[in-house]
PASE-430890 format. One record per residue (C-alpha): residue in one letter; z negated, y negated, x negated. Coordinates in Angstrom, 2 decimals. Example, Ala and Ser with C-alpha at 12.3 -4.5 7.8 and 13.67 -1.06 7.14 Angstrom:
BEGIN
NODE  res       up    north     east
NODE    A    -7.80     4.50   -12.30
NODE    S    -7.14     1.06   -13.67
END
This chain:
BEGIN
NODE  res       up    north     east
NODE    M  -110.77  -111.50  -120.29
NODE    I  -112.98  -111.71  -117.62
NODE    K  -116.11  -109.83  -118.43
NODE    V  -117.90  -107.83  -115.89
NODE    L  -121.63  -106.48  -115.61
NODE    I  -121.50  -103.10  -113.08
NODE    V  -125.91  -102.62  -112.49
NODE    D  -126.09   -98.97  -110.67
NODE    D  -128.23   -96.36  -111.23
NODE    E  -125.70   -93.70  -110.26
NODE    K  -123.66   -93.19  -112.97
NODE    P  -120.59   -91.31  -110.83
NODE    I  -120.38   -94.98  -109.04
NODE    C  -120.50   -96.93  -111.96
NODE    D  -117.72   -95.05  -113.31
NODE    L  -115.51   -95.44  -110.19
NODE    I  -115.94   -99.30  -110.44
NODE    D  -114.97   -99.17  -113.75
NODE    I  -111.84   -97.28  -113.46
NODE    H  -110.26   -99.54  -110.86
NODE    L  -111.69  -102.80  -112.07
NODE    S  -110.42  -101.92  -116.05
NODE    A  -106.98  -100.98  -114.21
NODE    A  -106.96  -104.66  -112.61
NODE    G  -107.37  -105.96  -115.85
NODE    Y  -110.84  -106.58  -116.16
NODE    S  -113.16  -105.99  -118.92
NODE    C  -116.22  -103.83  -117.95
NODE    K  -119.43  -102.53  -119.14
NODE    T  -121.99  -100.52  -116.77
NODE    V  -125.54  -100.06  -117.17
NODE    Q  -128.17   -97.69  -115.20
NODE    D  -131.45   -99.01  -115.55
NODE    G  -132.45  -102.47  -114.69
NODE    L  -134.59  -103.64  -117.67
NODE    K  -131.63  -102.49  -120.04
NODE    A  -129.60  -104.31  -117.44
NODE    I  -131.16  -107.48  -118.39
NODE    D  -131.09  -106.84  -122.42
NODE    M  -127.35  -106.72  -122.04
NODE    I  -127.09  -109.70  -119.99
NODE    E  -129.15  -111.30  -122.78
NODE    Q  -127.06  -109.87  -125.57
NODE    E  -123.44  -110.56  -123.96
NODE    S  -121.86  -113.26  -121.89
NODE    F  -120.23  -112.57  -118.43
NODE    D  -118.36  -113.73  -115.52
NODE    L  -119.34  -111.71  -112.47
NODE    I  -122.09  -108.78  -112.24
NODE    L  -122.15  -106.35  -109.60
NODE    L  -125.52  -105.15  -108.86
NODE    D  -127.43  -102.51  -107.04
NODE    I  -131.20  -102.89  -105.87
NODE    M  -132.75   -99.91  -106.62
NODE    L  -132.65   -99.65  -109.87
NODE    P  -135.38   -98.24  -112.52
NODE    G  -136.94  -100.66  -114.81
NODE    A  -136.53  -104.08  -112.63
NODE    D  -135.10  -103.34  -109.20
NODE    G  -131.98  -105.88  -108.23
NODE    Y  -133.97  -108.59  -106.55
NODE    D  -136.60  -108.82  -110.16
NODE    I  -133.35  -108.95  -111.58
NODE    M  -131.52  -111.46  -109.54
NODE    E  -134.33  -113.82  -110.13
NODE    Y  -133.83  -113.66  -113.88
NODE    I  -130.02  -114.20  -113.69
NODE    R  -130.34  -116.88  -111.04
NODE    P  -130.59  -120.13  -113.90
NODE    L  -128.04  -118.27  -115.99
NODE    K  -125.43  -119.45  -113.06
NODE    I  -123.68  -116.04  -113.51
NODE    P  -122.18  -115.09  -110.07
NODE    V  -123.74  -112.06  -108.24
NODE    I  -121.90  -109.73  -105.61
NODE    F  -124.66  -107.21  -104.82
NODE    I  -123.70  -103.12  -103.75
NODE    T  -126.12  -100.87  -102.44
NODE    A  -126.80   -98.54   -99.40
NODE    R  -129.57  -101.14   -98.03
NODE    N  -127.81  -102.33   -95.09
NODE    A  -130.58  -103.96   -93.16
NODE    V  -130.46  -107.43   -92.41
NODE    K  -133.52  -108.49   -93.63
NODE    D  -132.37  -107.23   -97.45
NODE    R  -128.53  -109.03   -97.34
NODE    V  -130.52  -112.39   -95.87
NODE    K  -133.34  -111.52   -98.99
NODE    G  -130.37  -110.76  -101.50
NODE    L  -128.19  -113.88  -100.35
NODE    R  -131.31  -115.99  -100.22
NODE    L  -131.79  -115.46  -104.37
NODE    G  -127.86  -116.51  -105.01
NODE    A  -126.13  -113.37  -104.49
NODE    E  -122.50  -114.64  -103.98
NODE    D  -121.92  -111.23  -101.42
NODE    Y  -123.18  -108.41  -100.51
NODE    L  -121.50  -105.18   -99.78
NODE    I  -122.58  -102.20   -98.28
NODE    K  -122.19   -98.30  -100.01
NODE    P  -120.32   -96.24   -99.09
NODE    F  -117.27   -99.19  -100.12
NODE    D  -113.44   -99.68  -100.21
NODE    V  -112.39  -100.17  -103.58
NODE    V  -109.35  -102.52  -102.35
NODE    E  -112.31  -104.17  -100.44
NODE    L  -114.48  -104.60  -103.77
NODE    L  -111.37  -105.99  -105.61
NODE    A  -111.07  -108.52  -103.10
NODE    R  -114.53  -109.87  -102.88
NODE    V  -114.57  -109.90  -107.20
NODE    E  -111.18  -112.15  -106.52
NODE    V  -112.60  -114.58  -103.83
NODE    V  -115.91  -115.13  -106.08
NODE    L  -114.09  -115.61  -109.32
NODE    R  -111.70  -117.84  -107.81
NODE    R  -115.06  -120.06  -106.38
NODE    Y  -116.29  -119.76  -109.77
NODE    N  -112.95  -120.87  -111.31
NODE    K  -112.41  -117.68  -113.38
NODE    T  -109.55  -115.86  -111.69
NODE    Q  -107.18  -113.51  -113.76
NODE    R  -104.49  -115.53  -114.49
NODE    L  -101.77  -112.48  -115.81
NODE    L  -101.53  -108.59  -114.19
NODE    T   -99.27  -106.21  -115.56
NODE    A   -98.19  -102.99  -115.15
NODE    G   -95.75  -101.56  -118.07
NODE    D   -93.33  -104.26  -118.11
NODE    V   -94.13  -106.14  -115.34
NODE    V   -96.26  -108.93  -115.75
NODE    V   -97.45  -111.50  -112.63
NODE    D   -99.22  -114.84  -113.17
NODE    I  -101.50  -115.35  -110.69
NODE    E  -101.56  -119.38  -110.54
NODE    A   -97.84  -119.73  -110.89
NODE    R   -97.05  -117.02  -108.50
NODE    K   -94.01  -116.13  -111.11
NODE    V   -92.76  -112.53  -111.69
NODE    T   -91.21  -111.34  -114.63
NODE    R   -89.77  -107.89  -115.57
NODE    A   -88.95  -107.03  -119.03
NODE    G   -89.08  -110.76  -119.75
NODE    R   -86.56  -111.85  -116.46
NODE    P   -88.10  -113.68  -113.68
NODE    V   -87.71  -111.31  -110.23
NODE    V   -87.63  -113.32  -106.74
NODE    L   -89.72  -111.71  -103.93
NODE    T   -90.52  -112.67  -100.87
NODE    N   -94.11  -113.95  -100.03
NODE    K   -94.71  -110.18   -98.32
NODE    E   -93.33  -108.21  -101.39
NODE    Y   -94.69  -110.29  -103.40
NODE    G   -98.15  -109.93  -102.01
NODE    L   -97.56  -105.90  -101.89
NODE    L   -96.80  -106.54  -105.76
NODE    V  -100.22  -107.64  -106.04
NODE    L  -102.05  -105.22  -104.01
NODE    F   -99.86  -102.49  -106.37
NODE    V  -100.73  -103.92  -109.78
NODE    R  -104.38  -104.39  -109.34
NODE    N  -104.81  -100.94  -107.97
NODE    K  -102.32   -99.10  -110.40
NODE    N  -102.51   -95.30  -110.23
NODE    V  -104.66   -95.57  -106.68
NODE    A  -103.36   -94.07  -103.71
NODE    L  -103.32   -97.07  -100.57
NODE    F  -103.91   -96.08   -97.18
NODE    R  -100.38   -98.01   -95.16
NODE    E  -103.02   -99.66   -92.46
NODE    T  -104.62  -101.43   -95.89
NODE    L  -101.47  -102.50   -97.57
NODE    Y  -100.08  -104.11   -93.97
NODE    E  -103.34  -105.82   -93.08
NODE    K  -103.90  -107.11   -96.64
NODE    V  -100.23  -108.11   -96.60
NODE    W   -99.14  -109.23   -92.82
NODE    E  -103.11  -109.53   -92.24
NODE    G  -102.63  -108.21   -88.40
NODE    E  -103.49  -104.76   -86.95
NODE    Y  -100.95  -101.97   -88.73
NODE    F   -98.88  -100.11   -86.00
NODE    A   -97.93   -96.39   -86.57
NODE    D   -94.29   -97.05   -85.45
NODE    S   -93.39   -99.27   -87.26
NODE    R   -91.25   -99.67   -90.61
NODE    T   -91.83  -103.16   -91.98
NODE    L   -94.05  -102.00   -94.70
NODE    D   -91.23   -99.05   -95.49
NODE    L   -88.56  -101.18   -95.77
NODE    H   -90.65  -103.53   -97.57
NODE    V   -91.73  -101.05  -100.25
NODE    Q   -88.13   -99.79  -100.59
NODE    R   -87.11  -103.46  -101.60
NODE    L   -89.67  -103.68  -103.53
NODE    R   -88.96  -100.62  -105.29
NODE    R   -85.05  -101.91  -106.23
NODE    K   -86.51  -104.85  -107.55
NODE    M   -88.91  -103.72  -109.55
NODE    G   -87.57  -100.68  -111.14
NODE    W   -89.86   -98.46  -109.45
NODE    E   -87.38   -96.06  -107.69
NODE    H   -90.06   -93.15  -109.76
NODE    N   -93.22   -95.08  -110.12
NODE    L   -93.85   -96.36  -106.21
NODE    V   -94.36   -93.10  -104.62
NODE    A   -95.48   -92.33  -101.35
NODE    V   -98.31   -90.45  -101.00
NODE    Y   -98.52   -87.58   -97.69
NODE    K  -100.17   -89.05   -94.51
NODE    V  -101.56   -91.93   -96.55
NODE    G   -99.30   -94.53   -97.81
NODE    Y   -98.13   -95.69  -101.39
NODE    R   -99.45   -95.14  -104.73
NODE    L   -98.26   -97.15  -108.42
NODE    E   -97.88   -94.76  -110.88
NODE    I   -98.53   -96.31  -114.10
NODE    E   -99.13   -94.91  -117.52
NODE    E  -101.14   -98.27  -119.62
END
């Protein structure tokens, strides 16, 4: 399992990221102090570090200097949005730089991109009796293969990576169709209906009023 260290002095943000990454199948640890983060990095191996800049003990730039020789990919997640801060973070070796407040779906996508760059992708995703093999692009339900269209597969991966999270219709459409969402379009609804039937999620893949859809799965 891919291990992620979340370093942020705000515990609610650590908890928010932890919940969503854990639901997506990652193993997470959180820490709110820069020096304690360095201690954890010395004691354990991590596949990815999500790093704030403004931290007690040692700031994110100091930690980045320490991490760089270890070749661990880093994504800065910070409220510091000045160009000079972004440039400094990237020049220190960070793979990406995400500004607070952020969309959790976007964070998950950026995590996937960085891990893919380092050949550390999460191969298997699960949701109840459904297993998605990302590398082989195969889906099984209760051990039996399920045939999906490209769009249905794209929606499935988004829902499984964001279990129990309400996803906006605009987000689903833009991620899967890669285009601008039009409110009067029935395309998304029709694909969700087909996905429900194929996965047996008639009671799990629910509509969220004025938002979009949520996959409700008890793990």
